[in-house]
C-alpha positions in Angstrom: -7.6 -15.2 -19.9 -8.2 -12.4 -22.3 -9.8 -9.4 -20.5 -9.3 -11.0 -17.1 -7.5 -9.5 -14.2 -5.3 -10.9 -11.5 -4.3 -9.7 -8.0 -0.8 -10.7 -6.9 0.7 -10.0 -3.5 4.5 -9.6 -4.0 5.5 -10.0 -0.4 6.7 -13.5 -1.4 9.4 -11.7 -3.5 10.6 -13.4 -6.7 8.2 -16.3 -6.3 5.3 -13.9 -6.5 6.8 -12.3 -9.6 7.1 -15.8 -11.2 3.4 -16.2 -10.5 2.3 -12.8 -11.8 4.1 -13.1 -15.1 2.3 -16.2 -16.4 -1.1 -14.6 -15.7 0.0 -11.6 -17.8 1.3 -13.9 -20.5 -2.1 -15.5 -20.7 -3.7 -12.1 -21.2 -4.6 -10.9 -17.7 -4.1 -7.3 -16.5 -2.6 -7.3 -13.1 -2.7 -5.5 -9.8 0.5 -6.1 -7.9 0.5 -5.4 -4.1 3.1 -5.6 -1.4 4.6 -4.1 1.7 8.0 -3.5 0.1 7.9 -1.0 -2.7 11.0 -2.3 -4.4 9.8 -5.3 -6.4 6.5 -3.8 -7.4 7.5 -1.4 -10.1 9.9 -4.0 -11.6 7.1 -6.5 -11.9 4.8 -3.8 -13.4 7.4 -3.0 -16.0 7.8 -6.6 -17.0 4.0 -7.1 -17.3 3.6 -3.9 -19.3 6.4 -5.1 -21.6 4.1 -8.0 -22.4 1.4 -5.6 -23.6 -0.8 -5.9 -20.5 -1.9 -3.3 -18.0 -0.5 -3.4 -14.5 -0.4 -1.2 -11.4 1.4 -1.5 -8.1 -0.4 -0.7 -4.8 1.9 -0.6 -1.8 0.1 -1.9 1.4 0.1 -4.4 4.1 -2.7 -7.0 3.7 -2.1 -8.4 7.2 -3.8 -5.2 8.6 -7.1 -6.5 7.4 
């Protein structure tokens, strides 16, 4: 997945983090989204510790 990107919605909590981290481990940069701001920055920190780029965007995808 080198130079790929993944979008991950964290509203599923720890399950979503468990999904996001393998993408990063395989080389994907990640956009993490969720209604709750709490888990987002934690996931971003873990992904960045793997040497990948990550950002958190707080929002509610059910509005669309």
